[in-house]
C-alpha positions in Angstrom: 38.5 -75.4 83.0 36.1 -72.8 81.6 37.6 -69.9 79.6 37.0 -66.2 80.1 33.7 -64.7 79.2 35.3 -62.1 76.9 38.1 -61.9 74.2 39.3 -59.8 71.4 38.4 -62.1 68.5 35.6 -62.3 66.0 34.3 -65.5 67.7 33.4 -66.1 71.4 35.7 -68.2 73.6 33.3 -71.2 73.9 33.3 -71.5 70.1 37.1 -71.3 69.8 37.6 -73.9 72.5 35.0 -76.4 71.2 35.6 -79.5 69.2 33.1 -78.3 66.6 35.5 -75.4 65.7 38.0 -77.8 64.3 35.7 -79.3 61.7 35.1 -77.5 59.5 37.3 -74.8 61.1 36.5 -71.1 60.9 38.7 -68.1 60.5 40.0 -66.2 63.5 40.9 -62.6 63.6 42.0 -60.4 66.4 40.0 -57.2 66.3 41.7 -54.3 64.5 45.1 -55.8 64.0 45.0 -56.4 60.2 43.3 -53.0 59.6 45.8 -51.1 61.8 48.7 -52.7 60.0 47.1 -52.8 56.5 50.2 -51.2 54.9 52.4 -54.0 56.1 50.1 -56.7 54.6 49.7 -54.8 51.4 53.5 -54.7 51.0 53.8 -58.4 51.8 51.2 -59.1 49.0 53.8 -57.9 46.5 56.7 -60.0 47.7 57.0 -63.6 46.3 59.6 -65.1 48.6 58.7 -66.2 52.1 62.1 -65.4 53.5 62.0 -61.8 52.1 58.6 -61.3 53.6 59.9 -62.5 57.0 62.7 -59.9 56.9 60.2 -57.2 56.0 58.0 -58.3 58.9 61.0 -58.3 61.4 62.0 -54.8 60.2 58.4 -53.6 60.6 58.2 -55.0 64.1 61.5 -53.3 65.0 60.3 -49.9 63.8 56.8 -50.1 65.0 57.8 -51.1 68.6 61.1 -49.3 68.5 62.9 -52.5 69.3 66.1 -51.3 67.5 66.3 -48.3 69.9 67.1 -50.3 73.0 70.8 -49.2 73.2 69.7 -45.5 73.1 67.7 -45.7 76.3 69.0 -44.0 79.4 68.0 -46.7 82.0 68.6 -50.4 82.3 64.8 -50.9 82.7 64.1 -49.1 79.5 66.8 -50.9 77.6 65.5 -54.3 78.8 61.9 -53.3 78.0 62.8 -52.9 74.3 65.4 -55.6 74.1 63.0 -58.3 75.4 61.0 -58.5 72.3 58.6 -61.2 71.1 61.6 -63.2 70.0 62.7 -63.5 73.6 59.4 -65.0 74.6 59.4 -67.5 71.7 62.9 -68.6 72.8 61.8 -68.9 76.4 58.9 -71.2 75.4 61.3 -73.3 73.5 63.4 -73.8 76.6 60.5 -74.3 79.0 56.8 -73.8 78.4 56.3 -73.4 82.1 58.7 -70.5 82.3 57.9 -66.9 82.9 58.0 -66.4 79.1 55.6 -69.4 78.7 53.2 -67.7 81.1 53.2 -64.6 79.0 52.3 -66.5 75.9 49.6 -68.4 77.7 48.4 -65.0 79.0 48.2 -63.7 75.5 45.9 -66.6 74.5 43.8 -66.0 77.5 43.4 -62.3 76.8 42.9 -62.5 73.1 41.1 -65.9 72.7 39.4 -66.1 76.1 40.9 -69.5 76.9 42.4 -69.8 80.4 45.4 -72.1 80.8 44.8 -75.5 82.4 48.4 -76.1 83.2 51.4 -74.0 84.3 53.9 -75.8 86.4 51.0 -77.7 87.9 47.4 -78.4 86.8 45.1 -75.4 87.1 41.6 -76.4 88.1 40.0 -73.0 88.4 40.8 -69.3 87.9 40.1 -68.9 91.6 42.7 -71.4 92.7 46.2 -70.9 94.1 47.7 -72.6 91.1 46.1 -69.9 88.8 47.6 -67.2 91.0 51.1 -68.7 90.5 50.5 -68.5 86.8 49.3 -64.9 87.0 52.4 -63.8 89.0 54.7 -65.3 86.3 52.6 -63.7 83.5 52.8 -60.3 85.3 56.6 -60.6 85.9 57.1 -61.5 82.2 54.8 -58.8 80.8 56.6 -56.0 82.7 59.9 -57.0 81.1 59.1 -55.6 77.7 57.1 -53.0 75.9 53.6 -53.8 74.5 54.3 -57.5 74.4 50.6 -58.4 73.8 50.5 -56.1 70.8 53.6 -57.6 69.4 52.1 -61.1 69.8 48.9 -59.9 68.1 50.8 -58.9 65.0 52.9 -62.1 65.1 49.7 -64.2 65.1 48.2 -62.3 62.2 51.4 -62.5 60.3 51.5 -66.3 61.0 48.0 -66.6 59.7 48.9 -64.6 56.6 51.9 -66.9 55.8 49.9 -70.1 56.4 47.3 -68.9 53.9 50.0 -68.4 51.3 51.8 -71.6 52.2 48.7 -73.8 52.2 46.1 -72.1 49.9 44.0 -75.3 49.5 44.1 -76.4 53.1 42.4 -75.4 56.3 43.9 -78.0 58.6 47.3 -79.7 59.2 48.2 -83.1 60.6 50.5 -82.6 63.6 51.9 -84.8 66.3 52.4 -84.3 70.1 54.5 -86.4 72.3 53.6 -86.6 76.0 54.7 -88.5 79.1 51.4 -87.7 81.0 48.7 -88.8 78.6 46.6 -90.2 81.4 46.7 -86.9 83.2 44.9 -85.0 80.4 41.2 -84.2 80.8 39.4 -86.8 78.7 36.0 -85.6 77.6 35.1 -88.8 75.6 36.7 -92.1 74.7 35.8 -92.9 71.1 37.9 -96.0 70.5 40.8 -97.8 72.0 43.1 -95.3 70.3 40.9 -92.2 69.9 39.8 -89.7 72.5 38.5 -86.2 72.8 40.7 -84.4 75.2 41.0 -80.8 76.5 44.5 -79.4 75.8 46.2 -76.5 77.5 45.4 -73.1 76.0 48.8 -73.1 74.2 50.6 -76.3 73.4 53.6 -77.5 71.2 53.2 -79.9 68.3 55.6 -81.0 65.6 55.0 -81.8 62.0 57.3 -84.8 62.2 56.0 -88.0 63.8 59.4 -89.4 64.6 60.4 -86.2 66.4 57.3 -86.4 68.5 58.7 -89.6 70.2 61.5 -87.5 71.6 59.0 -85.7 73.8 57.0 -88.6 75.3 56.1 -92.2 75.5 52.7 -91.5 74.0 52.3 -89.7 70.6 49.0 -88.2 69.5 48.1 -87.4 65.9 45.8 -84.4 65.6 44.1 -82.5 62.8 44.8 -78.8 63.8 43.0 -75.9 62.1 45.3 -73.4 60.5 43.4 -70.7 62.4 44.7 -72.2 65.7 48.4 -72.1 64.7 50.0 -69.2 66.6 53.6 -69.8 65.4 55.6 -72.3 63.5 59.4 -72.8 63.4 60.0 -71.7 59.8 58.0 -68.5 60.0 61.0 -66.3 60.9 64.5 -66.5 59.6 66.1 -65.7 63.0 64.0 -68.2 65.0 66.0 -70.7 67.2 63.3 -73.2 66.3 63.9 -72.9 62.6 63.9 -76.2 60.8 62.6 -78.2 63.8 59.0 -78.6 62.6 57.6 -77.1 65.8 54.2 -75.5 65.9 52.6 -73.5 68.8 48.9 -74.3 68.7 46.0 -72.7 70.5 44.4 -75.3 72.7 40.9 -76.4 73.6 39.0 -79.6 72.7 40.7 -81.9 70.2 40.1 -85.3 68.8 43.5 -87.2 69.2 44.6 -90.5 67.8 47.3 -92.5 69.5 50.1 -93.4 67.2 51.5 -96.9 67.7 55.3 -97.2 68.1 56.8 -99.2 65.2 60.3 -99.6 66.7 
């Protein structure tokens, strides 16, 4: 499905979604986020430990978006709006990517990168379809649960990119794995070999860095080279993430060259 005609990035949607973006990958930046939070990143530059930087980031998010003030609000709606932070939506995705929280994360990708989702509960063939409307309803319901969620996710993405650059200074891609039970239902753009295809993935998808773990999520496992610029979040990024230590990566979708991994069991 075609993406939106606009976004908030330094590159247009069709470039971000294309296979050519992945090799060699280019950098992505959400307009204004780094400059508006330059004091945070300047402080992070002076901290050697990743865990200490993560605590500084969490504290910064809490203060910037007043997340720590939820108990002081006078109404239930106001309290929930602050309590349902970016962490709530990450946990919701972990439980079910087709949840309301999942719709909000897919909506962030759509609004920032210009890539519309191709699946939410069911396949979405067009932004004019009933299936797309169902996704929009979920996205709206989730977005109204919290304060400035898209701005929170903007900063989360930029922080993730900052940490990836420090963690992998000599790399611009990662080898990741995705297990799926519906491999044949994916949109195949080209069949290269018996085991290699070019497919269009949903606008936000889960991967793992561990091949063995990928088999827990499907009867088909794909190996993919993912640009660092397309990693929205990874499980070890934050010290209080429920995904910590599980090797999970949330990756911005589009066209990818995938190689089917053969089961050795």
